[in-house]
C-alpha positions in Angstrom: -11.8 -132.1 -66.8 -12.4 -134.4 -63.8 -14.1 -131.8 -61.7 -16.5 -131.1 -64.6 -16.9 -134.9 -65.0 -17.7 -135.2 -61.5 -20.2 -132.3 -61.5 -22.1 -133.5 -64.9 -22.5 -136.8 -63.2 -23.9 -135.2 -59.8 -26.4 -133.4 -62.0 -27.4 -136.4 -63.9 -28.0 -138.1 -60.5 -30.2 -135.2 -59.2 -32.3 -135.1 -62.8 -32.6 -138.9 -62.6 -33.5 -138.8 -58.9 -36.4 -136.2 -59.4 -37.6 -138.0 -62.7 -38.1 -141.4 -60.7 -39.8 -139.4 -57.9 -42.2 -137.9 -60.4 -42.6 -141.4 -61.8 -43.6 -142.8 -58.5 -45.9 -139.7 -57.6 -47.7 -140.2 -60.9 -48.1 -144.1 -60.3 -49.6 -143.3 -57.0 -52.0 -140.8 -58.3 -53.4 -143.4 -61.1 -53.1 -146.5 -58.7 -55.2 -145.0 -55.8 -58.5 -144.4 -58.2 -57.5 -147.7 -59.9 -57.7 -149.7 -56.4 -60.9 -147.4 -55.2 -62.7 -148.6 -58.6 -62.1 -152.2 -58.2 -63.1 -152.2 -54.8 -66.5 -150.5 -55.5 -66.8 -153.0 -58.3 -66.3 -156.0 -55.9 -68.7 -154.7 -53.4 -71.5 -154.3 -55.7 -71.6 -158.2 -55.7 -73.5 -160.4 -53.6 -71.8 -161.7 -50.4 -71.7 -165.5 -51.4 -72.7 -167.5 -54.3 -75.1 -169.3 -51.8 -76.8 -166.2 -50.8 -77.8 -165.0 -54.0 -81.3 -166.3 -54.4 -81.7 -167.1 -50.3 -81.0 -165.8 -47.1 -78.5 -167.7 -44.9 -78.6 -167.7 -41.0 -75.8 -170.4 -40.4 -72.5 -169.3 -42.0 -71.3 -172.7 -42.2 -73.6 -172.6 -45.1 -71.5 -170.5 -47.1 -69.1 -171.4 -49.7 -66.1 -173.2 -47.7 -62.8 -171.0 -47.7 -61.0 -173.6 -49.8 -63.5 -173.3 -52.7 -63.4 -169.1 -52.7 -63.1 -167.9 -56.3 -64.3 -168.2 -59.9 -67.4 -170.5 -60.0 -67.9 -172.8 -63.0 -68.5 -170.7 -66.2 -67.6 -167.3 -64.7 -64.6 -166.3 -67.0 -64.4 -162.5 -67.0 -65.5 -160.2 -64.3 -68.8 -159.4 -66.3 -69.9 -163.0 -65.3 -68.9 -162.8 -62.0 -71.8 -162.6 -59.3 -70.6 -162.5 -56.0 -67.4 -161.3 -54.0 -65.5 -164.3 -53.7 -65.3 -164.8 -57.4 -62.6 -161.9 -57.3 -60.2 -164.2 -55.0 -56.9 -164.4 -56.6 -58.2 -162.4 -59.7 -55.6 -160.1 -61.4 -55.7 -158.0 -64.3 -53.3 -155.5 -65.8 -54.3 -152.1 -66.5 -52.8 -148.9 -68.1 -53.8 -145.1 -68.0 -53.4 -142.6 -70.3 -50.3 -141.4 -68.6 -48.5 -145.1 -67.5 -49.1 -148.6 -68.5 -48.8 -151.8 -66.7 -50.4 -151.5 -63.3 -51.4 -155.2 -62.0 -54.5 -155.2 -60.0 -54.5 -158.2 -57.5 -57.6 -159.0 -55.4 -57.9 -161.2 -52.3 -61.1 -162.2 -50.8 -60.8 -164.3 -47.2 -63.2 -165.1 -44.5 -61.9 -163.1 -41.4 -62.9 -164.0 -37.5 -66.2 -161.7 -36.4 -64.7 -161.0 -32.9 -61.1 -160.0 -34.7 -61.4 -158.8 -38.4 -57.6 -159.1 -38.7 -57.5 -162.7 -38.1 -58.4 -164.9 -41.2 -60.7 -167.6 -40.6 -60.1 -171.1 -41.8 -64.2 -171.5 -41.5 -66.9 -169.5 -43.2 -68.1 -166.5 -41.2 -70.8 -163.6 -41.9 -67.5 -161.3 -42.4 -65.3 -161.3 -45.6 -62.1 -159.2 -46.0 -61.9 -157.7 -49.5 -58.0 -156.7 -50.4 -57.2 -154.7 -53.7 -53.3 -154.2 -54.2 -52.2 -152.1 -57.3 -48.3 -152.8 -58.4 -46.4 -150.5 -60.6 -42.9 -150.8 -61.3 -42.5 -147.4 -60.3 -43.7 -147.5 -57.0 -41.9 -148.7 -54.1 -44.7 -150.4 -52.3 -48.0 -151.3 -53.7 -51.3 -149.2 -53.1 -53.5 -151.7 -50.8 -57.2 -150.9 -50.0 -59.1 -153.2 -47.8 -63.2 -153.5 -47.0 -64.8 -155.5 -44.6 -67.8 -156.8 -46.0 -70.5 -158.1 -43.5 -73.2 -160.1 -44.4 -76.6 -159.0 -42.8 -78.7 -161.9 -41.7 -81.3 -160.5 -40.0 -83.2 -158.3 -42.7 
């Protein structure tokens, strides 16, 4: 009886591990296009609120890093008009197969000579980071894009 119990528990553990692995795989397959879609949505917006209607030639004229985020009256992504409106934006998303994905966006100025270094002052470079979380994934799916403002066109 003891041997049978041990065998049944071992079999159940193997089945459970395979199910968890299957959920994680499905979550990853769903999370990648979610992250890509959010990144594409953000990239379609203007570089900065102050560059929507005029050309900026001095980076200090852009929105200061402390003020990156939604502007007055921008309550949904439909009303966002520049990429930094997505800073610290989050939403819950579900697919036909899995529910409760969390999508979090971060927008930061980065150094023009070292894009891995966050800048405390405005630059012509903004790093867009999108992370998608799901309880079945051990680590979130993270996608980044370096958005460069072209001032000399």
